[in-house]
Each structure stands twice: as C-alpha cells, then as structure tokens.
DRENLUM-778440 format. One line per field, with one value per residue (C-alpha): residue in one letter; x, y, z. Coordinates in steps of 0.1 Angstrom, whole numbers. Layout:
N
type c(A;...)
X c(X;...)
Y c(Y;...)
Z c(Z;...)
% end
This chain:
295
type c(M;D;R;R;R;F;L;T;T;A;G;A;A;V;A;A;A;T;V;R;D;G;R;A;Q;Q;P;P;P;A;K;A;R;F;R;T;G;L;V;A;Y;S;Y;R;Q;A;L;Q;A;K;T;M;T;Y;E;D;L;I;R;I;A;V;E;T;G;T;D;G;I;D;L;T;V;Y;W;L;P;D;T;S;D;D;Y;L;L;P;L;R;R;L;A;Y;R;N;R;V;E;I;Y;G;I;G;T;R;V;R;L;A;Q;P;T;P;A;L;R;E;Q;E;L;A;E;L;R;K;W;L;D;V;A;Q;R;V;G;A;T;H;V;R;V;F;G;G;A;Q;P;A;G;A;T;L;D;Q;A;I;A;L;A;A;E;T;L;K;R;G;A;E;Y;A;G;A;R;G;L;I;L;G;V;E;D;D;G;G;I;T;D;F;A;K;D;T;I;E;I;V;R;R;A;D;S;P;W;A;G;M;N;L;D;T;G;N;F;R;P;P;R;V;Y;D;Q;I;D;M;S;I;P;Y;A;V;S;T;H;V;K;T;E;M;A;L;D;D;G;R;T;R;A;P;S;D;L;E;R;V;F;R;M;F;A;A;R;G;F;R;G;Y;M;G;L;E;Y;E;A;S;G;D;P;A;T;A;V;P;G;Y;L;R;R;L;K;D;L;A;V;R;Y;S;A)
X c(880;866;835;852;875;846;825;855;863;827;823;854;841;808;824;847;818;799;828;829;791;767;739;754;736;762;798;821;832;863;844;811;784;756;723;701;664;634;613;576;570;590;559;534;512;508;502;476;459;460;476;504;505;529;535;548;576;588;590;609;634;640;645;670;689;677;679;648;618;609;572;556;522;500;483;481;448;444;463;447;466;447;467;500;510;508;528;554;554;558;588;604;599;617;644;634;635;607;631;612;578;571;544;529;535;546;564;562;527;518;495;497;465;479;511;491;472;504;518;486;490;526;517;493;521;546;521;520;558;561;535;554;588;601;626;626;597;600;584;585;595;566;559;569;538;523;537;566;603;623;641;607;595;626;621;585;596;624;600;576;604;618;584;578;613;603;573;594;623;600;592;628;620;639;625;640;630;633;647;616;607;593;617;639;649;685;708;717;681;672;703;693;660;678;703;677;656;688;676;694;661;659;680;677;660;685;671;700;677;657;681;677;709;735;761;738;766;782;748;745;780;774;742;756;766;730;715;696;683;688;667;689;676;686;685;697;692;720;733;713;682;662;674;682;709;715;730;766;757;793;802;773;785;821;809;789;817;842;819;817;779;762;726;701;705;670;661;633;627;610;623;601;608;586;594;585;616;638;637;651;682;688;684;710;733;728;736;769;779;769;790;820;820;810;834)
Y c(-473;-509;-516;-529;-499;-475;-490;-490;-454;-443;-462;-445;-411;-417;-430;-399;-376;-393;-387;-350;-345;-374;-351;-335;-348;-348;-358;-342;-367;-361;-343;-327;-342;-319;-325;-296;-292;-271;-261;-260;-229;-210;-211;-206;-180;-201;-233;-216;-201;-234;-219;-243;-279;-301;-320;-288;-288;-321;-306;-276;-298;-318;-286;-271;-303;-302;-334;-333;-316;-305;-308;-281;-298;-267;-268;-305;-311;-345;-368;-400;-427;-417;-385;-392;-425;-412;-381;-404;-425;-393;-382;-416;-418;-384;-394;-365;-374;-362;-360;-341;-326;-294;-293;-267;-287;-264;-280;-255;-260;-250;-279;-317;-317;-292;-312;-344;-325;-315;-350;-364;-339;-350;-387;-379;-362;-390;-413;-389;-387;-425;-427;-401;-416;-387;-393;-359;-340;-303;-290;-256;-246;-223;-192;-187;-196;-169;-169;-192;-183;-189;-218;-233;-230;-247;-275;-279;-280;-305;-328;-328;-331;-361;-379;-370;-384;-417;-419;-408;-431;-461;-454;-446;-409;-379;-347;-313;-283;-252;-219;-198;-172;-176;-195;-204;-168;-176;-205;-212;-217;-239;-260;-263;-278;-304;-311;-317;-339;-360;-383;-396;-391;-353;-324;-289;-280;-252;-221;-198;-167;-169;-162;-128;-106;-100;-123;-144;-162;-172;-186;-206;-220;-231;-248;-269;-299;-302;-298;-327;-306;-271;-243;-218;-183;-157;-129;-125;-99;-74;-66;-34;-56;-35;-44;-75;-81;-108;-139;-147;-182;-191;-183;-204;-234;-230;-231;-262;-278;-270;-288;-318;-315;-342;-335;-314;-277;-267;-233;-216;-184;-156;-125;-100;-111;-133;-169;-181;-162;-160;-195;-215;-192;-197;-235;-236;-215;-239;-268;-252;-246;-281;-297;-274;-280;-317;-346)
Z c(67;71;91;122;125;119;147;170;163;166;199;213;203;220;251;253;248;276;300;290;291;291;280;249;218;191;201;176;149;128;99;94;72;60;43;31;39;31;61;50;71;45;23;51;34;3;22;44;14;-4;-34;-28;-16;4;-28;-43;-17;-30;-65;-53;-34;-66;-87;-62;-54;-18;2;24;38;74;72;93;100;105;71;64;47;63;87;75;56;25;24;43;26;-10;2;16;-16;-37;-16;-19;-57;-60;-35;-11;26;48;77;103;112;131;157;180;212;241;270;299;312;348;358;354;334;308;306;299;272;255;257;242;213;209;208;179;159;167;149;120;119;117;88;67;75;96;124;140;157;166;198;216;251;255;275;312;332;353;388;379;379;348;365;375;339;326;351;339;302;310;327;298;273;292;292;256;247;263;240;210;218;220;183;173;169;182;197;191;213;192;205;197;222;257;279;249;240;249;242;279;288;258;265;302;292;271;298;325;303;300;272;241;222;229;218;202;170;166;149;139;137;169;197;213;213;223;207;186;168;201;212;181;186;221;211;182;204;215;180;164;136;124;109;90;88;63;88;124;152;158;193;194;198;173;139;118;92;66;81;74;61;55;91;102;82;94;130;124;105;133;158;135;130;111;101;83;77;68;53;71;52;72;55;37;2;-19;-11;-46;-59;-28;-15;-45;-46;-8;-11;-39;-17;12;-11;-22;14;25;-2;6;43;44;47)
% end
C-alpha cells in the first residue's frame, strides 16, 4: 500500500470510528499489530531489595526478544538526568523501547485540594516519562471516597483524568487508567471513566488479570477498544470469586487480534513462582503469540 492510500484508508477508519463512538480509543484497523513488553513490577521484590536494577530489565528484554519495558517507577533510585538519561541511552543502544511508566497517581479524590495534589504528582511523572522517552503513563482510578456514590466517584476520576490528559497531551503523552481495584474493579466502570474524560490522550491501561468476576474474559473483550496499553497476567479470577486459574493466553491474543489491537502486550507477573525463572519463559511465549497474531 502506498503512502497516499494508507493515509486515506486510515483517515476513513478514524472517521468511521468517530461516528460510532467518538470516545473509543482504538478504532479497529484491518489487522492487529502487537509488540511485547516487560512490566518492571514483575520483579518488584528484587527491585525493592536492590538485588536487581532497572538496567537488568533491559538485559532481560534483549535475552528474551522482548520489544519494550513498562517502567514501574516505584523503585527508581533517582529521577535526575544523571540517572534517567543514561538509562534511556542504554535502552536505545540495545533497541529496547521504554514505552511506558507506571505511577501511583489516584484519580478519584474527594476534594479539589487532593485532586490538585494528584495532578501535581502526575505532572512530575510526565516530566520523567519525557526524559526516558516513554509515551504512555499509567494512573489508577483509586478507592471510592467515603460518602460518595460509585457514580460520583467515577465523575471525580473522570474530571481528574480529563485535566491530566490535557497536561499529557500538551507533551504528546498518553494516559492509561488501569483496572486495579477500587472504582475500577469492573470493566464497565473503568470504561465509563474514560468515556466521560472524553480525550484522545486518555484510555485504559487494560490489565487482563485485575477484573473482578464474573465473566472476566467478556470484560476484557469489551475493554479492548479503549485500551492504549495492556498488562498481560498469567492468572485470572474464576467466576466463583475465590480461586484463580492460569490465563488462556492464546484466547486473550485472539480477542485482541479480532478487535484489531495495535500496541504493547506487557507481561506483569504476579503469580507465586520465582520471577527469575518464570518470567523469561512467559516473555518468550508472548513473543510467539505476538508474531502469530500480528499482521
């Protein structure tokens, strides 16, 4: 396909998607395009104990053929240029993209002062994202504030997300609100936050293992059009609400492929096994699936 035809086709797809739902983040293209990622949180104990460094993540990505890193920022030793810029250089020299960072920002705050506090924290991490070359920043919905209904909490989160997306968009960055407990236990509520924020710079950081049952796979499927990045879990909750079982990774990739998803599928390992031995195998499995189901 030549450049003019590609741009014409892409423009038509976007226009059609806008008519269907102006707030959906990812209009389905003809074919999916997957990239694989390693979420730093997979090695949380080692990073926290300083027995492992963020530089080690780049090495693991190279060894497993993984395309990029989602840099959970909780254990960064420093956020100065002296640390961040050499890390960015190391990633570039190894052709590993630092495509996203994960923050602790929580959107649903009950007072204007608390919302401003979260937005100030977000602006700090947007600056860090730019310096390491990331284009996606993860935030949380947060807990339902005391005395607020769920709908009121969603409205608070959407307001903060919209304002945060204005800051992010001005820097060319995208915010993804993760389904991670609190007011984002279920897909419909997480989607509603994104829909009300109504910004091209905001979507879902879709975590496949965090939705509360029932029908977790159905919740994943309905969320894919809003996903701007994905965390792939190796386990999911069963409908009984008490037990978890291994994720059907092939089914997950088939769903994303059917929706024409184009983006990162980042492994976030939270199972009980030793990450040092389990994570590389799962990364290679994701790579195989990404190749099989991509255009």
